[in-house]
PDB file with one MODEL, atoms N, CA, C and O in Angstrom:
MODEL        1
ATOM      1  N   MET A   1     -23.322 -24.417  11.130  1.00  0.00           N
ATOM      2  CA  MET A   1     -22.430 -23.273  11.282  1.00  0.00           C
ATOM      3  C   MET A   1     -22.738 -22.265  10.175  1.00  0.00           C
ATOM      4  O   MET A   1     -22.908 -22.634   9.013  1.00  0.00           O
ATOM      5  N   THR A   2     -22.803 -21.037  10.540  1.00  0.00           N
ATOM      6  CA  THR A   2     -23.117 -19.974   9.589  1.00  0.00           C
ATOM      7  C   THR A   2     -21.843 -19.371   8.997  1.00  0.00           C
ATOM      8  O   THR A   2     -20.773 -19.450   9.601  1.00  0.00           O
ATOM      9  N   ASN A   3     -21.962 -18.784   7.841  1.00  0.00           N
ATOM     10  CA  ASN A   3     -20.824 -18.123   7.199  1.00  0.00           C
ATOM     11  C   ASN A   3     -20.851 -16.621   7.397  1.00  0.00           C
ATOM     12  O   ASN A   3     -20.122 -15.907   6.709  1.00  0.00           O
ATOM     13  N   GLN A   4     -21.661 -16.117   8.306  1.00  0.00           N
ATOM     14  CA  GLN A   4     -21.799 -14.685   8.560  1.00  0.00           C
ATOM     15  C   GLN A   4     -21.235 -14.359   9.945  1.00  0.00           C
ATOM     16  O   GLN A   4     -21.540 -15.051  10.917  1.00  0.00           O
ATOM     17  N   TYR A   5     -20.432 -13.330  10.037  1.00  0.00           N
ATOM     18  CA  TYR A   5     -19.849 -12.912  11.305  1.00  0.00           C
ATOM     19  C   TYR A   5     -20.270 -11.481  11.574  1.00  0.00           C
ATOM     20  O   TYR A   5     -20.402 -10.684  10.645  1.00  0.00           O
ATOM     21  N   GLU A   6     -20.482 -11.148  12.851  1.00  0.00           N
ATOM     22  CA  GLU A   6     -20.892  -9.797  13.222  1.00  0.00           C
ATOM     23  C   GLU A   6     -20.094  -9.303  14.410  1.00  0.00           C
ATOM     24  O   GLU A   6     -19.646 -10.076  15.257  1.00  0.00           O
ATOM     25  N   SER A   7     -19.930  -7.997  14.445  1.00  0.00           N
ATOM     26  CA  SER A   7     -19.281  -7.335  15.564  1.00  0.00           C
ATOM     27  C   SER A   7     -20.147  -6.165  15.983  1.00  0.00           C
ATOM     28  O   SER A   7     -20.831  -5.567  15.153  1.00  0.00           O
ATOM     29  N   ASN A   8     -20.124  -5.837  17.261  1.00  0.00           N
ATOM     30  CA  ASN A   8     -20.863  -4.669  17.753  1.00  0.00           C
ATOM     31  C   ASN A   8     -20.092  -3.380  17.510  1.00  0.00           C
ATOM     32  O   ASN A   8     -20.621  -2.292  17.735  1.00  0.00           O
ATOM     33  N   LEU A   9     -18.858  -3.490  17.055  1.00  0.00           N
ATOM     34  CA  LEU A   9     -18.019  -2.325  16.799  1.00  0.00           C
ATOM     35  C   LEU A   9     -17.796  -2.181  15.302  1.00  0.00           C
ATOM     36  O   LEU A   9     -17.820  -3.168  14.567  1.00  0.00           O
ATOM     37  N   ALA A  10     -17.582  -0.959  14.854  1.00  0.00           N
ATOM     38  CA  ALA A  10     -17.368  -0.686  13.432  1.00  0.00           C
ATOM     39  C   ALA A  10     -15.982  -0.081  13.223  1.00  0.00           C
ATOM     40  O   ALA A  10     -15.418   0.540  14.124  1.00  0.00           O
ATOM     41  N   LEU A  11     -15.449  -0.270  12.028  1.00  0.00           N
ATOM     42  CA  LEU A  11     -14.167   0.330  11.687  1.00  0.00           C
ATOM     43  C   LEU A  11     -14.256   1.851  11.806  1.00  0.00           C
ATOM     44  O   LEU A  11     -15.227   2.458  11.353  1.00  0.00           O
ATOM     45  N   GLY A  12     -13.254   2.452  12.407  1.00  0.00           N
ATOM     46  CA  GLY A  12     -13.230   3.897  12.592  1.00  0.00           C
ATOM     47  C   GLY A  12     -13.902   4.385  13.861  1.00  0.00           C
ATOM     48  O   GLY A  12     -13.820   5.569  14.189  1.00  0.00           O
ATOM     49  N   GLN A  13     -14.561   3.500  14.573  1.00  0.00           N
ATOM     50  CA  GLN A  13     -15.257   3.889  15.805  1.00  0.00           C
ATOM     51  C   GLN A  13     -14.250   4.083  16.936  1.00  0.00           C
ATOM     52  O   GLN A  13     -13.257   3.359  17.018  1.00  0.00           O
ATOM     53  N   THR A  14     -14.503   5.053  17.803  1.00  0.00           N
ATOM     54  CA  THR A  14     -13.657   5.288  18.966  1.00  0.00           C
ATOM     55  C   THR A  14     -14.151   4.417  20.114  1.00  0.00           C
ATOM     56  O   THR A  14     -15.334   4.431  20.454  1.00  0.00           O
ATOM     57  N   VAL A  15     -13.225   3.655  20.710  1.00  0.00           N
ATOM     58  CA  VAL A  15     -13.573   2.744  21.799  1.00  0.00           C
ATOM     59  C   VAL A  15     -12.578   2.891  22.941  1.00  0.00           C
ATOM     60  O   VAL A  15     -11.508   3.480  22.788  1.00  0.00           O
ATOM     61  N   LYS A  16     -12.962   2.333  24.106  1.00  0.00           N
ATOM     62  CA  LYS A  16     -12.102   2.385  25.288  1.00  0.00           C
ATOM     63  C   LYS A  16     -12.008   0.990  25.882  1.00  0.00           C
ATOM     64  O   LYS A  16     -13.011   0.285  25.992  1.00  0.00           O
ATOM     65  N   ASP A  17     -10.798   0.593  26.265  1.00  0.00           N
ATOM     66  CA  ASP A  17     -10.556  -0.686  26.927  1.00  0.00           C
ATOM     67  C   ASP A  17     -10.915  -0.522  28.401  1.00  0.00           C
ATOM     68  O   ASP A  17     -10.338   0.324  29.085  1.00  0.00           O
ATOM     69  N   ILE A  18     -11.864  -1.322  28.900  1.00  0.00           N
ATOM     70  CA  ILE A  18     -12.320  -1.168  30.286  1.00  0.00           C
ATOM     71  C   ILE A  18     -11.274  -1.641  31.291  1.00  0.00           C
ATOM     72  O   ILE A  18     -11.332  -1.255  32.459  1.00  0.00           O
ATOM     73  N   ASP A  19     -10.310  -2.474  30.861  1.00  0.00           N
ATOM     74  CA  ASP A  19      -9.278  -2.959  31.781  1.00  0.00           C
ATOM     75  C   ASP A  19      -8.138  -1.968  31.967  1.00  0.00           C
ATOM     76  O   ASP A  19      -7.666  -1.778  33.087  1.00  0.00           O
ATOM     77  N   THR A  20      -7.687  -1.329  30.883  1.00  0.00           N
ATOM     78  CA  THR A  20      -6.520  -0.448  30.969  1.00  0.00           C
ATOM     79  C   THR A  20      -6.844   1.034  30.805  1.00  0.00           C
ATOM     80  O   THR A  20      -6.027   1.885  31.158  1.00  0.00           O
ATOM     81  N   GLY A  21      -8.029   1.357  30.274  1.00  0.00           N
ATOM     82  CA  GLY A  21      -8.383   2.750  30.021  1.00  0.00           C
ATOM     83  C   GLY A  21      -7.860   3.270  28.703  1.00  0.00           C
ATOM     84  O   GLY A  21      -8.042   4.447  28.393  1.00  0.00           O
ATOM     85  N   LEU A  22      -7.202   2.408  27.904  1.00  0.00           N
ATOM     86  CA  LEU A  22      -6.664   2.795  26.606  1.00  0.00           C
ATOM     87  C   LEU A  22      -7.800   3.182  25.661  1.00  0.00           C
ATOM     88  O   LEU A  22      -8.781   2.450  25.530  1.00  0.00           O
ATOM     89  N   THR A  23      -7.665   4.339  25.000  1.00  0.00           N
ATOM     90  CA  THR A  23      -8.675   4.822  24.061  1.00  0.00           C
ATOM     91  C   THR A  23      -8.070   4.880  22.671  1.00  0.00           C
ATOM     92  O   THR A  23      -6.923   5.290  22.495  1.00  0.00           O
ATOM     93  N   GLY A  24      -8.861   4.460  21.674  1.00  0.00           N
ATOM     94  CA  GLY A  24      -8.350   4.486  20.316  1.00  0.00           C
ATOM     95  C   GLY A  24      -9.428   4.225  19.281  1.00  0.00           C
ATOM     96  O   GLY A  24     -10.610   4.115  19.608  1.00  0.00           O
ATOM     97  N   LYS A  25      -9.006   4.129  18.031  1.00  0.00           N
ATOM     98  CA  LYS A  25      -9.895   3.883  16.895  1.00  0.00           C
ATOM     99  C   LYS A  25      -9.786   2.420  16.471  1.00  0.00           C
ATOM    100  O   LYS A  25      -8.702   1.838  16.485  1.00  0.00           O
ATOM    101  N   VAL A  26     -10.926   1.833  16.093  1.00  0.00           N
ATOM    102  CA  VAL A  26     -10.957   0.462  15.593  1.00  0.00           C
ATOM    103  C   VAL A  26     -10.407   0.475  14.168  1.00  0.00           C
ATOM    104  O   VAL A  26     -10.946   1.159  13.298  1.00  0.00           O
ATOM    105  N   VAL A  27      -9.329  -0.287  13.927  1.00  0.00           N
ATOM    106  CA  VAL A  27      -8.730  -0.368  12.602  1.00  0.00           C
ATOM    107  C   VAL A  27      -8.827  -1.769  12.015  1.00  0.00           C
ATOM    108  O   VAL A  27      -8.521  -1.971  10.840  1.00  0.00           O
ATOM    109  N   CYS A  28      -9.251  -2.742  12.825  1.00  0.00           N
ATOM    110  CA  CYS A  28      -9.332  -4.122  12.370  1.00  0.00           C
ATOM    111  C   CYS A  28     -10.297  -4.892  13.253  1.00  0.00           C
ATOM    112  O   CYS A  28     -10.306  -4.707  14.470  1.00  0.00           O
ATOM    113  N   VAL A  29     -11.110  -5.754  12.655  1.00  0.00           N
ATOM    114  CA  VAL A  29     -11.947  -6.687  13.406  1.00  0.00           C
ATOM    115  C   VAL A  29     -11.665  -8.074  12.837  1.00  0.00           C
ATOM    116  O   VAL A  29     -11.868  -8.313  11.647  1.00  0.00           O
ATOM    117  N   ALA A  30     -11.195  -8.991  13.689  1.00  0.00           N
ATOM    118  CA  ALA A  30     -10.844 -10.345  13.248  1.00  0.00           C
ATOM    119  C   ALA A  30     -11.744 -11.361  13.938  1.00  0.00           C
ATOM    120  O   ALA A  30     -11.950 -11.312  15.151  1.00  0.00           O
ATOM    121  N   PHE A  31     -12.269 -12.273  13.149  1.00  0.00           N
ATOM    122  CA  PHE A  31     -13.137 -13.324  13.665  1.00  0.00           C
ATOM    123  C   PHE A  31     -12.360 -14.643  13.645  1.00  0.00           C
ATOM    124  O   PHE A  31     -12.022 -15.159  12.580  1.00  0.00           O
ATOM    125  N   TRP A  32     -12.084 -15.175  14.826  1.00  0.00           N
ATOM    126  CA  TRP A  32     -11.294 -16.392  14.929  1.00  0.00           C
ATOM    127  C   TRP A  32     -12.188 -17.619  14.829  1.00  0.00           C
ATOM    128  O   TRP A  32     -13.395 -17.543  15.055  1.00  0.00           O
ATOM    129  N   ARG A  33     -11.593 -18.722  14.496  1.00  0.00           N
ATOM    130  CA  ARG A  33     -12.319 -19.958  14.194  1.00  0.00           C
ATOM    131  C   ARG A  33     -13.262 -20.412  15.298  1.00  0.00           C
ATOM    132  O   ARG A  33     -14.369 -20.859  14.995  1.00  0.00           O
ATOM    133  N   TYR A  34     -12.882 -20.319  16.531  1.00  0.00           N
ATOM    134  CA  TYR A  34     -13.700 -20.845  17.622  1.00  0.00           C
ATOM    135  C   TYR A  34     -14.494 -19.773  18.358  1.00  0.00           C
ATOM    136  O   TYR A  34     -14.810 -19.933  19.537  1.00  0.00           O
ATOM    137  N   GLY A  35     -14.818 -18.680  17.666  1.00  0.00           N
ATOM    138  CA  GLY A  35     -15.749 -17.707  18.216  1.00  0.00           C
ATOM    139  C   GLY A  35     -15.158 -16.468  18.847  1.00  0.00           C
ATOM    140  O   GLY A  35     -15.908 -15.564  19.217  1.00  0.00           O
ATOM    141  N   CYS A  36     -13.860 -16.385  18.984  1.00  0.00           N
ATOM    142  CA  CYS A  36     -13.239 -15.203  19.578  1.00  0.00           C
ATOM    143  C   CYS A  36     -13.199 -14.072  18.551  1.00  0.00           C
ATOM    144  O   CYS A  36     -12.776 -14.276  17.413  1.00  0.00           O
ATOM    145  N   THR A  37     -13.634 -12.894  18.951  1.00  0.00           N
ATOM    146  CA  THR A  37     -13.553 -11.720  18.090  1.00  0.00           C
ATOM    147  C   THR A  37     -12.509 -10.783  18.673  1.00  0.00           C
ATOM    148  O   THR A  37     -12.637 -10.321  19.807  1.00  0.00           O
ATOM    149  N   ARG A  38     -11.469 -10.505  17.885  1.00  0.00           N
ATOM    150  CA  ARG A  38     -10.396  -9.617  18.317  1.00  0.00           C
ATOM    151  C   ARG A  38     -10.474  -8.325  17.522  1.00  0.00           C
ATOM    152  O   ARG A  38     -10.801  -8.330  16.335  1.00  0.00           O
ATOM    153  N   VAL A  39     -10.170  -7.212  18.194  1.00  0.00           N
ATOM    154  CA  VAL A  39     -10.267  -5.885  17.586  1.00  0.00           C
ATOM    155  C   VAL A  39      -8.890  -5.233  17.610  1.00  0.00           C
ATOM    156  O   VAL A  39      -8.234  -5.180  18.651  1.00  0.00           O
ATOM    157  N   GLY A  40      -8.459  -4.735  16.449  1.00  0.00           N
ATOM    158  CA  GLY A  40      -7.224  -3.968  16.361  1.00  0.00           C
ATOM    159  C   GLY A  40      -7.522  -2.524  16.737  1.00  0.00           C
ATOM    160  O   GLY A  40      -8.358  -1.876  16.108  1.00  0.00           O
ATOM    161  N   LEU A  41      -6.847  -2.024  17.752  1.00  0.00           N
ATOM    162  CA  LEU A  41      -7.099  -0.690  18.288  1.00  0.00           C
ATOM    163  C   LEU A  41      -5.866   0.190  18.086  1.00  0.00           C
ATOM    164  O   LEU A  41      -4.786  -0.122  18.585  1.00  0.00           O
ATOM    165  N   GLN A  42      -6.035   1.300  17.344  1.00  0.00           N
ATOM    166  CA  GLN A  42      -4.960   2.282  17.148  1.00  0.00           C
ATOM    167  C   GLN A  42      -5.104   3.333  18.238  1.00  0.00           C
ATOM    168  O   GLN A  42      -6.033   4.139  18.186  1.00  0.00           O
ATOM    169  N   PRO A  43      -4.198   3.349  19.239  1.00  0.00           N
ATOM    170  CA  PRO A  43      -4.310   4.324  20.323  1.00  0.00           C
ATOM    171  C   PRO A  43      -4.312   5.764  19.815  1.00  0.00           C
ATOM    172  O   PRO A  43      -3.606   6.097  18.863  1.00  0.00           O
ATOM    173  N   ILE A  44      -5.109   6.610  20.455  1.00  0.00           N
ATOM    174  CA  ILE A  44      -5.194   8.024  20.086  1.00  0.00           C
ATOM    175  C   ILE A  44      -4.008   8.797  20.652  1.00  0.00           C
ATOM    176  O   ILE A  44      -3.468   9.693  20.003  1.00  0.00           O
ATOM    177  N   GLU A  45      -3.610   8.436  21.877  1.00  0.00           N
ATOM    178  CA  GLU A  45      -2.517   9.157  22.532  1.00  0.00           C
ATOM    179  C   GLU A  45      -1.180   8.822  21.884  1.00  0.00           C
ATOM    180  O   GLU A  45      -0.945   7.682  21.483  1.00  0.00           O
ATOM    181  N   LEU A  46      -0.314   9.808  21.782  1.00  0.00           N
ATOM    182  CA  LEU A  46       1.036   9.592  21.271  1.00  0.00           C
ATOM    183  C   LEU A  46       1.930   9.096  22.398  1.00  0.00           C
ATOM    184  O   LEU A  46       1.599   9.254  23.573  1.00  0.00           O
ATOM    185  N   ASP A  47       3.073   8.490  22.038  1.00  0.00           N
ATOM    186  CA  ASP A  47       3.999   8.042  23.073  1.00  0.00           C
ATOM    187  C   ASP A  47       4.780   9.229  23.635  1.00  0.00           C
ATOM    188  O   ASP A  47       4.534  10.374  23.254  1.00  0.00           O
ATOM    189  N   GLU A  48       5.713   8.958  24.534  1.00  0.00           N
ATOM    190  CA  GLU A  48       6.452  10.030  25.213  1.00  0.00           C
ATOM    191  C   GLU A  48       7.346  10.837  24.277  1.00  0.00           C
ATOM    192  O   GLU A  48       7.779  11.931  24.639  1.00  0.00           O
ATOM    193  N   HIS A  49       7.633  10.316  23.076  1.00  0.00           N
ATOM    194  CA  HIS A  49       8.450  11.029  22.089  1.00  0.00           C
ATOM    195  C   HIS A  49       7.618  11.702  21.009  1.00  0.00           C
ATOM    196  O   HIS A  49       8.165  12.269  20.064  1.00  0.00           O
ATOM    197  N   GLY A  50       6.282  11.642  21.147  1.00  0.00           N
ATOM    198  CA  GLY A  50       5.405  12.259  20.166  1.00  0.00           C
ATOM    199  C   GLY A  50       5.133  11.398  18.936  1.00  0.00           C
ATOM    200  O   GLY A  50       4.624  11.890  17.929  1.00  0.00           O
ATOM    201  N   ASN A  51       5.470  10.118  19.019  1.00  0.00           N
ATOM    202  CA  ASN A  51       5.246   9.200  17.900  1.00  0.00           C
ATOM    203  C   ASN A  51       3.916   8.470  18.045  1.00  0.00           C
ATOM    204  O   ASN A  51       3.379   8.335  19.144  1.00  0.00           O
ATOM    205  N   ILE A  52       3.397   8.004  16.915  1.00  0.00           N
ATOM    206  CA  ILE A  52       2.168   7.219  16.925  1.00  0.00           C
ATOM    207  C   ILE A  52       2.463   5.856  17.537  1.00  0.00           C
ATOM    208  O   ILE A  52       3.476   5.232  17.218  1.00  0.00           O
ATOM    209  N   ARG A  53       1.573   5.394  18.422  1.00  0.00           N
ATOM    210  CA  ARG A  53       1.760   4.093  19.066  1.00  0.00           C
ATOM    211  C   ARG A  53       1.353   2.957  18.141  1.00  0.00           C
ATOM    212  O   ARG A  53       0.583   3.153  17.201  1.00  0.00           O
ATOM    213  N   GLU A  54       1.868   1.783  18.411  1.00  0.00           N
ATOM    214  CA  GLU A  54       1.545   0.579  17.646  1.00  0.00           C
ATOM    215  C   GLU A  54       0.094   0.156  17.912  1.00  0.00           C
ATOM    216  O   GLU A  54      -0.460   0.417  18.980  1.00  0.00           O
ATOM    217  N   VAL A  55      -0.499  -0.497  16.919  1.00  0.00           N
ATOM    218  CA  VAL A  55      -1.838  -1.059  17.071  1.00  0.00           C
ATOM    219  C   VAL A  55      -1.771  -2.212  18.066  1.00  0.00           C
ATOM    220  O   VAL A  55      -0.845  -3.023  18.025  1.00  0.00           O
ATOM    221  N   VAL A  56      -2.761  -2.282  18.965  1.00  0.00           N
ATOM    222  CA  VAL A  56      -2.869  -3.399  19.899  1.00  0.00           C
ATOM    223  C   VAL A  56      -4.141  -4.173  19.562  1.00  0.00           C
ATOM    224  O   VAL A  56      -5.112  -3.599  19.069  1.00  0.00           O
ATOM    225  N   HIS A  57      -4.129  -5.472  19.831  1.00  0.00           N
ATOM    226  CA  HIS A  57      -5.275  -6.327  19.533  1.00  0.00           C
ATOM    227  C   HIS A  57      -5.876  -6.819  20.842  1.00  0.00           C
ATOM    228  O   HIS A  57      -5.189  -7.414  21.673  1.00  0.00           O
ATOM    229  N   LEU A  58      -7.171  -6.560  21.012  1.00  0.00           N
ATOM    230  CA  LEU A  58      -7.864  -6.864  22.257  1.00  0.00           C
ATOM    231  C   LEU A  58      -9.140  -7.644  21.975  1.00  0.00           C
ATOM    232  O   LEU A  58      -9.673  -7.593  20.867  1.00  0.00           O
ATOM    233  N   ASP A  59      -9.631  -8.370  22.984  1.00  0.00           N
ATOM    234  CA  ASP A  59     -10.906  -9.066  22.854  1.00  0.00           C
ATOM    235  C   ASP A  59     -12.043  -8.053  22.827  1.00  0.00           C
ATOM    236  O   ASP A  59     -12.041  -7.081  23.583  1.00  0.00           O
ATOM    237  N   GLU A  60     -13.010  -8.289  21.952  1.00  0.00           N
ATOM    238  CA  GLU A  60     -14.124  -7.361  21.799  1.00  0.00           C
ATOM    239  C   GLU A  60     -14.917  -7.115  23.091  1.00  0.00           C
ATOM    240  O   GLU A  60     -15.289  -5.969  23.342  1.00  0.00           O
ATOM    241  N   PRO A  61     -15.197  -8.141  23.931  1.00  0.00           N
ATOM    242  CA  PRO A  61     -16.015  -7.889  25.127  1.00  0.00           C
ATOM    243  C   PRO A  61     -15.419  -6.892  26.124  1.00  0.00           C
ATOM    244  O   PRO A  61     -16.156  -6.338  26.939  1.00  0.00           O
ATOM    245  N   GLN A  62     -14.111  -6.651  26.081  1.00  0.00           N
ATOM    246  CA  GLN A  62     -13.513  -5.710  27.032  1.00  0.00           C
ATOM    247  C   GLN A  62     -13.472  -4.277  26.501  1.00  0.00           C
ATOM    248  O   GLN A  62     -12.886  -3.401  27.136  1.00  0.00           O
ATOM    249  N   LEU A  63     -14.090  -4.030  25.339  1.00  0.00           N
ATOM    250  CA  LEU A  63     -14.120  -2.696  24.752  1.00  0.00           C
ATOM    251  C   LEU A  63     -15.528  -2.105  24.809  1.00  0.00           C
ATOM    252  O   LEU A  63     -16.519  -2.802  24.589  1.00  0.00           O
ATOM    253  N   VAL A  64     -15.596  -0.807  25.109  1.00  0.00           N
ATOM    254  CA  VAL A  64     -16.879  -0.096  25.093  1.00  0.00           C
ATOM    255  C   VAL A  64     -16.788   1.052  24.092  1.00  0.00           C
ATOM    256  O   VAL A  64     -15.765   1.729  23.991  1.00  0.00           O
ATOM    257  N   ALA A  65     -17.874   1.254  23.358  1.00  0.00           N
ATOM    258  CA  ALA A  65     -17.909   2.316  22.347  1.00  0.00           C
ATOM    259  C   ALA A  65     -18.036   3.671  23.012  1.00  0.00           C
ATOM    260  O   ALA A  65     -18.814   3.839  23.951  1.00  0.00           O
ATOM    261  N   ILE A  66     -17.274   4.633  22.528  1.00  0.00           N
ATOM    262  CA  ILE A  66     -17.349   6.010  23.027  1.00  0.00           C
ATOM    263  C   ILE A  66     -18.207   6.851  22.093  1.00  0.00           C
ATOM    264  O   ILE A  66     -18.920   7.748  22.543  1.00  0.00           O
ATOM    265  N   ASP A  67     -18.143   6.565  20.792  1.00  0.00           N
ATOM    266  CA  ASP A  67     -18.959   7.297  19.824  1.00  0.00           C
ATOM    267  C   ASP A  67     -19.713   6.306  18.941  1.00  0.00           C
ATOM    268  O   ASP A  67     -19.440   5.106  18.965  1.00  0.00           O
ATOM    269  N   GLU A  68     -20.641   6.808  18.183  1.00  0.00           N
ATOM    270  CA  GLU A  68     -21.427   5.984  17.281  1.00  0.00           C
ATOM    271  C   GLU A  68     -20.962   6.207  15.851  1.00  0.00           C
ATOM    272  O   GLU A  68     -20.590   7.319  15.477  1.00  0.00           O
ATOM    273  N   VAL A  69     -20.984   5.155  15.059  1.00  0.00           N
ATOM    274  CA  VAL A  69     -20.629   5.223  13.651  1.00  0.00           C
ATOM    275  C   VAL A  69     -21.840   4.775  12.847  1.00  0.00           C
ATOM    276  O   VAL A  69     -22.516   3.815  13.216  1.00  0.00           O
ATOM    277  N   ALA A  70     -22.111   5.469  11.752  1.00  0.00           N
ATOM    278  CA  ALA A  70     -23.319   5.223  10.981  1.00  0.00           C
ATOM    279  C   ALA A  70     -23.399   3.831  10.383  1.00  0.00           C
ATOM    280  O   ALA A  70     -24.497   3.291  10.251  1.00  0.00           O
ATOM    281  N   ASP A  71     -22.260   3.224  10.012  1.00  0.00           N
ATOM    282  CA  ASP A  71     -22.315   1.955   9.290  1.00  0.00           C
ATOM    283  C   ASP A  71     -22.118   0.717  10.154  1.00  0.00           C
ATOM    284  O   ASP A  71     -21.786  -0.339   9.615  1.00  0.00           O
ATOM    285  N   LYS A  72     -22.306   0.796  11.463  1.00  0.00           N
ATOM    286  CA  LYS A  72     -22.158  -0.395  12.277  1.00  0.00           C
ATOM    287  C   LYS A  72     -23.445  -1.190  12.299  1.00  0.00           C
ATOM    288  O   LYS A  72     -24.479  -0.585  12.016  1.00  0.00           O
ATOM    289  N   PRO A  73     -23.500  -2.461  12.600  1.00  0.00           N
ATOM    290  CA  PRO A  73     -22.382  -3.318  12.962  1.00  0.00           C
ATOM    291  C   PRO A  73     -21.575  -3.766  11.755  1.00  0.00           C
ATOM    292  O   PRO A  73     -22.058  -3.767  10.623  1.00  0.00           O
ATOM    293  N   THR A  74     -20.319  -4.150  12.030  1.00  0.00           N
ATOM    294  CA  THR A  74     -19.447  -4.652  10.978  1.00  0.00           C
ATOM    295  C   THR A  74     -19.841  -6.084  10.648  1.00  0.00           C
ATOM    296  O   THR A  74     -19.931  -6.928  11.540  1.00  0.00           O
ATOM    297  N   LYS A  75     -20.075  -6.361   9.365  1.00  0.00           N
ATOM    298  CA  LYS A  75     -20.425  -7.711   8.930  1.00  0.00           C
ATOM    299  C   LYS A  75     -19.416  -8.163   7.885  1.00  0.00           C
ATOM    300  O   LYS A  75     -18.918  -7.361   7.096  1.00  0.00           O
ATOM    301  N   LYS A  76     -19.129  -9.435   7.890  1.00  0.00           N
ATOM    302  CA  LYS A  76     -18.220 -10.001   6.904  1.00  0.00           C
ATOM    303  C   LYS A  76     -18.777 -11.327   6.444  1.00  0.00           C
ATOM    304  O   LYS A  76     -19.004 -12.220   7.261  1.00  0.00           O
ATOM    305  N   ALA A  77     -19.000 -11.471   5.162  1.00  0.00           N
ATOM    306  CA  ALA A  77     -19.400 -12.750   4.605  1.00  0.00           C
ATOM    307  C   ALA A  77     -18.148 -13.587   4.390  1.00  0.00           C
ATOM    308  O   ALA A  77     -17.105 -13.065   3.997  1.00  0.00           O
ATOM    309  N   HIS A  78     -18.252 -14.866   4.643  1.00  0.00           N
ATOM    310  CA  HIS A  78     -17.110 -15.764   4.513  1.00  0.00           C
ATOM    311  C   HIS A  78     -16.695 -15.904   3.055  1.00  0.00           C
ATOM    312  O   HIS A  78     -17.550 -16.007   2.176  1.00  0.00           O
ATOM    313  N   GLY A  79     -15.417 -15.910   2.795  1.00  0.00           N
ATOM    314  CA  GLY A  79     -14.910 -16.138   1.450  1.00  0.00           C
ATOM    315  C   GLY A  79     -14.464 -14.876   0.762  1.00  0.00           C
ATOM    316  O   GLY A  79     -14.529 -13.789   1.335  1.00  0.00           O
ATOM    317  N   PRO A  80     -14.002 -15.018  -0.488  1.00  0.00           N
ATOM    318  CA  PRO A  80     -13.485 -13.856  -1.221  1.00  0.00           C
ATOM    319  C   PRO A  80     -14.602 -12.909  -1.642  1.00  0.00           C
ATOM    320  O   PRO A  80     -15.773 -13.285  -1.697  1.00  0.00           O
ATOM    321  N   ARG A  81     -14.221 -11.696  -1.933  1.00  0.00           N
ATOM    322  CA  ARG A  81     -15.181 -10.699  -2.386  1.00  0.00           C
ATOM    323  C   ARG A  81     -15.697 -11.087  -3.763  1.00  0.00           C
ATOM    324  O   ARG A  81     -14.973 -11.688  -4.556  1.00  0.00           O
ATOM    325  N   GLN A  82     -16.945 -10.744  -4.045  1.00  0.00           N
ATOM    326  CA  GLN A  82     -17.548 -11.059  -5.331  1.00  0.00           C
ATOM    327  C   GLN A  82     -16.940 -10.253  -6.457  1.00  0.00           C
ATOM    328  O   GLN A  82     -16.911 -10.711  -7.600  1.00  0.00           O
ATOM    329  N   ASP A  83     -16.450  -9.053  -6.155  1.00  0.00           N
ATOM    330  CA  ASP A  83     -15.909  -8.195  -7.198  1.00  0.00           C
ATOM    331  C   ASP A  83     -14.383  -8.294  -7.348  1.00  0.00           C
ATOM    332  O   ASP A  83     -13.763  -7.472  -8.023  1.00  0.00           O
ATOM    333  N   SER A  84     -13.785  -9.317  -6.707  1.00  0.00           N
ATOM    334  CA  SER A  84     -12.338  -9.450  -6.796  1.00  0.00           C
ATOM    335  C   SER A  84     -11.940  -9.904  -8.203  1.00  0.00           C
ATOM    336  O   SER A  84     -12.665 -10.649  -8.863  1.00  0.00           O
ATOM    337  N   ARG A  85     -10.774  -9.438  -8.641  1.00  0.00           N
ATOM    338  CA  ARG A  85     -10.270  -9.792  -9.970  1.00  0.00           C
ATOM    339  C   ARG A  85      -9.104 -10.741  -9.790  1.00  0.00           C
ATOM    340  O   ARG A  85      -8.102 -10.396  -9.164  1.00  0.00           O
ATOM    341  N   ARG A  86      -9.232 -11.900 -10.323  1.00  0.00           N
ATOM    342  CA  ARG A  86      -8.161 -12.897 -10.209  1.00  0.00           C
ATOM    343  C   ARG A  86      -7.645 -13.262 -11.549  1.00  0.00           C
ATOM    344  O   ARG A  86      -6.739 -14.088 -11.658  1.00  0.00           O
TER     345      ARG A  86
ENDMDL
END
């Protein structure tokens, strides 16, 4: 088992959910223990009262990128950051 995880999506990238048509920005990428990659999506559209909608979490395979981001793919090494101060 490797300690490196990868996603085809990058933080800040605009994506669209192919099932619902929801469009938003990637604000979180989570790698689950048994291989599932979930993406936190901040919807671009406001709700009916003009408020920002809540972040939704979706499986990565059902999302398609709308724009390109220079720093993709998102990589995360397992464990704490090397520069963390404890």
